[in-house]
C-alpha positions, -999 to +999 in steps of 0.1 A: +100+732-577+093+701-596+109+677-621+094+690-655+073+661-668+094+627-656+090+602-630+121+599-609+135+564-598+163+565-568+184+539-572+207+529-543+238+508-551+253+491-521+296+491-517+295+452-526+277+456-556+303+483-573+335+473-557+352+440-559+368+423-528+403+440-540+388+475-540+385+478-576+358+494-594+334+466-613+333+488-645+316+455-664+289+459-636+286+500-643+286+494-681+255+470-676+238+496-650+243+525-679+226+502-705+200+497-678+196+536-670+194+544-707+164+519-715+148+537-678+151+568-693+139+558-726+104+546-703+101+582-693+118+578-659+149+603-648+171+580-625+191+596-594+218+571-581+227+567-547+263+551-547+283+537-520+317+524-526+340+554-518+353+541-486+359+505-498+377+514-532+399+540-514+414+517-485+431+491-503+445+521-529+460+534-496+480+499-489+455+492-463+446+457-458+410+463-440+386+493-437+397+520-412+381+519-377+387+556-368+366+588-383+400+601-399+407+573-413+377+565-428+378+602-441+412+597-459+397+565-474+369+583-489+388+613-503+411+590-521+383+566-533+355+593-542+375+605-571+383+570-585+348+561-582+333+592-598+356+592-624+346+554-633+308+568-636+319+599-656+337+574-679+314+543-684+283+567-684+298+588-710+304+560-734+264+551-732+259+587-739+248+597-703+264+627-685+269+623-647+274+647-617+290+640-585+268+652-556+280+650-519+257+655-493+258+659-453+230+661-425+237+698-427+222+698-463+186+684-449+185+696-416+182+732-426+152+744-445+173+768-467+198+741-474+173+714-478+156+736-506+191+744-524+198+706-524+164+699-535+166+724-564+201+715-575+189+676-579+159+685-598+177+711-619+202+683-629+174+659-639+157+683-656+188+689-679+193+652-685+221+647-662+222+617-639+234+629-603+257+603-585+248+614-549+270+597-518+275+613-483+304+635-482+326+610-459+358+633-465+342+661-440+315+644-422+319+639-385+302+615-364+271+643-353+263+649-389+266+616-408+239+597-423+260+565-411+245+543-442+236+550-478+203+533-469+193+561-449+206+583-475+186+571-503+154+575-483+167+614-476+171+619-514+137+603-525+120+624-499+138+652-508+130+649-545+092+638-540+106+604-560+079+578-575+103+547-569+135+539-546+151+509-557+176+495-531+205+473-549+218+449-525+236+415-528+205+396-516+173+386-533+152+408-508+137+400-475+132+365-465+114+352-438+149+341-423+183+343-432+184+323-466+223+315-458+215+297-427+178+287-433+168+264-460+131+273-456+133+307-457+111+324-480+113+355-496+088+383-490+073+392-525+053+427-512+053+441-474+023+465-465+035+470-431+064+470-411+057+446-384+073+431-355+076+400-378+091+420-405+116+435-382+126+404-370+131+387-402+155+418-414+181+410-384+213+394-390+216+402-425+246+424-436+273+426-463+311+426-450+316+459-474+287+479-466+278+496-431+241+489-436+222+454-436+187+447-439+175+462-411+188+495-422+168+489-457+138+481-433+143+516-413+142+533-444+116+517-460+088+525-432+099+561-437+095+561-474+062+542-473+048+566-449+060+592-474+041+576-502+072+563-519+073+524-528+108+508-521+119+476-538+148+456-527+166+436-549+193+418-560+216+446-580+234+418-600+202+406-618+208+416-653+178+439-663+160+441-631+157+477-628+139+477-662+115+453-650+106+470-620+104+500-631+082+486-662+059+474-634+073+436-632+082+419-599+113+413-585+132+411-548+106+426-520+082+457-526+076+477-498+040+493-506+034+531-501+010+542-478-025+547-494-028+581-479+008+596-475+018+621-449+036+651-457+075+644-446+091+679-440+126+684-437+124+686-399+103+655-398+127+636-420+156+645-397+133+629-369+126+598-387+156+593-399+181+611-375+208+604-353+205+572-329+175+578-306+187+586-271+162+564-257+124+551-260+088+555-246+068+527-241+028+534-242-003+518-234-028+509-262-051+538-258-020+561-266-008+538-294-044+541-309-045+578-303-008+584-324-015+562-349-052+566-357-063+597-339-036+621-352-029+631-314+000+642-297+016+619-270+006+627-232+022+611-203-011+597-193-005+571-219+031+563-208+040+529-191+076+532-189+103+555-201+139+539-210+168+563-210+188+580-200+175+610-222+169+647-224+145+673-234+149+678-269+164+643-276+149+620-302+133+588-288+117+557-301+080+551-293+072+516-288+038+495-277+040+474-251+054+445-269+084+468-278+080+472-313+087+510-327+054+525-342+067+563-341+097+584-330+094+621-318+111+650-301+106+647-262+098+676-243+112+663-209+142+642-194+140+608-185+137+610-148+108+640-153+089+611-175+094+583-150+077+607-122+049+620-145+041+590-164+004+576-163-006+611-148-034+631-168-028+670-176-050+677-150-034+660-126+001+670-133-009+709-131-021+703-096+008+688-086+039+714-077+066+691-089+049+683-123+031+714-131+053+727-156+052+692-176+014+698-178+020+732-202+028+714-233+025+676-249+050+654-240+059+648-276+040+670-298+024+658-332+045+685-349+073+668-338+064+631-343+063+606-370+041+577-371+054+548-392+018+529-391 
């Protein structure tokens, strides 16, 4: 199922953009956003909004002076704030002649194929009816094991889910800089990023918002998956008037993470691997193994592993790094940390001839179907 005729733009809005320091919804900002979205629709785009802010809006209403640190407290704050936030969107967008809807997702809605398809079809049907979906994580019922953790990740999931044409990540910064601009006067904004290199990841460190859960690093991690999937992403200052209209009209703002020329098909299973729970460990591989994964379309074999950093068990998700420590892939490993440490560097033939290692010779260490390469 695909949207009928319109291009889709997913717009992610951070907590500090939509909620002020006292926990009040910035209705003036939402009014300006509604005008932008109306103009975007006139240009032939269908917007989907991924909005943070429920917890930031909820805990001050509960009389708390800071965000709770435990899961039940966060769930309670989300329960209170979500209704207030959804009502504000409904009222403000209604004044602009647009109907909005609230869509709450958890990882369960994207990890199983049947639920994944239902979530996708519901979002696309809303778009076809001219409704603006307001998507958020279902923080009230989510527990740590099924949480997305931040809406940068959720926006990437939604963009892949509906095969969006563009993802725009509103933040309280002007894009990705070579260093933190608040502490480095010589920091320069990067207008375009074609590859998420070690230098790009280093530049992303240390940038965060006091209200949100994600900093620039989480945006980069979302961007690298979208780039692989063929979906460009722009990180820009959400308070810049008219910025969304300029971007969809082809103008430049913030930092644009350019989509891969030959995108990969990101299935719901691979999306889970790419944006799933925190990896349990990592595999450091040699240059030959890296080339086989990046350029050769191969599975990862033990012979190419230089080191295993754990602990992890068979079936866990692990990062795959080059010898300089840069993460270039992620996958589901078919052996435990201890087993990999014993088998690393051995060819499949050598393992088959070894009584202890023979069981590991049957399958690749990380099968291609359970691997996402970010380059």
